[in-house]
C-alpha positions in Angstrom: 118.0 102.5 61.8 119.6 106.1 60.5 122.1 104.1 57.7 118.6 102.5 56.5 116.6 106.0 56.5 119.6 107.9 54.9 120.8 105.3 52.2 117.9 103.8 51.1 116.8 107.4 49.6 120.1 108.0 48.5 120.3 104.7 46.3 116.4 105.0 45.2 117.8 108.6 43.9 121.1 106.9 42.5 119.0 104.4 40.8 116.2 107.4 39.3 119.1 109.5 38.0 121.0 106.9 36.4 117.9 105.4 34.2 117.2 109.3 33.1 121.3 109.4 31.6 120.9 111.0 28.1 124.2 110.1 27.2 122.5 106.7 24.5 125.3 106.8 22.9 127.9 106.3 25.1 128.0 103.0 24.2 129.4 103.6 20.9 132.9 101.7 20.2 134.9 102.0 17.1 133.4 99.0 14.8 129.6 99.9 15.8 126.8 100.2 13.1 124.3 102.4 13.6 121.6 102.5 10.7 119.6 105.7 9.8 115.9 105.8 10.8 115.0 108.8 9.1 116.9 110.7 6.4 119.3 113.3 7.7 121.2 116.2 6.1 124.3 116.0 7.8 127.7 118.0 6.7 130.7 115.5 6.0 134.6 116.1 7.1 136.4 115.5 3.8 140.3 114.1 4.4 143.4 115.0 2.1 147.1 113.9 1.8 148.3 117.8 3.3 146.6 117.7 6.5 146.6 121.2 6.7 143.9 121.3 3.7 140.5 120.9 4.7 137.0 120.1 3.0 133.2 119.7 3.6 130.1 118.7 1.8 126.2 118.7 2.8 124.4 115.3 1.8 121.4 114.0 2.7 121.4 110.2 4.3 118.8 108.3 3.9 116.2 106.1 5.5 118.3 102.7 6.2 121.8 103.7 5.6 124.2 101.8 7.1 127.3 103.9 9.0 130.5 102.5 10.6 131.6 104.3 13.7 135.4 105.1 13.1 136.6 105.6 16.3 135.6 105.1 20.2 134.3 108.2 21.3 135.1 109.8 24.0 132.1 109.8 27.1 131.5 113.8 27.4 131.9 113.5 23.2 128.4 114.6 22.1 129.2 113.3 18.5 131.2 110.0 17.1 132.7 109.9 13.7 131.2 107.2 10.8 131.0 106.5 7.5 128.5 104.7 5.8 128.8 101.5 4.2 125.7 100.3 2.5 123.1 102.8 1.0 120.0 101.9 -0.6 120.8 98.0 -0.4 124.5 99.3 -2.1 127.8 97.6 -0.2 130.6 98.7 -3.1 132.5 101.0 -1.0 133.2 103.1 -4.1 130.0 103.2 -4.7 128.9 104.3 -1.2 131.6 106.4 -1.7 130.2 107.9 -5.3 127.1 108.2 -3.7 128.0 110.6 -1.2 131.1 113.0 -2.2 130.8 115.1 -4.8 132.2 114.7 -8.6 134.1 117.7 -7.8 136.0 116.7 -4.4 135.8 113.3 -5.4 138.0 113.7 -8.3 140.5 116.5 -7.0 143.7 115.7 -6.3 144.9 114.8 -2.6 141.1 113.8 -1.8 141.4 110.8 0.3 138.1 109.9 2.6 135.0 111.5 4.1 133.4 111.4 7.4 130.3 112.4 8.8 130.5 113.7 12.6 126.9 112.8 14.0 125.1 113.5 17.6 125.3 111.0 20.2 121.4 111.9 21.3 120.4 110.6 17.5 121.1 107.1 19.1 117.3 105.5 19.7 115.7 108.3 17.3 116.8 108.9 14.3 119.4 106.1 14.5 119.3 102.3 16.0 122.6 100.8 16.7 123.2 97.5 15.2 123.5 94.5 16.5 125.9 92.0 14.7 122.9 89.9 14.1 121.0 92.0 12.7 123.9 93.0 10.1 
């Protein structure tokens, strides 16, 4: 009887705390698609042939933009790295890149790519995870 009196409240507490987790983005994995629900102003990081060189730019990410998760984020990470794959109905990779990356960066020798690091807490509010059937 004592075990029931101790175990049952602990079980209920565990279920309550588990349901209140703030790690809604922890289920993200490489290849997942997220869709922007409201316009976002975010900073992008650029990648270069010379890995010691870094740069970046700030861009507006329009509502409806689809982004692909580039790497499965670590469970303790508060951000995930992604890159747009569709913007304003445009799916062509070069056109999507040209939409976001400023021309001086895009045409600079050594530029290879860009990505955004978005907050996992945006999932469920500013971003929605898109299932394969919704794409």
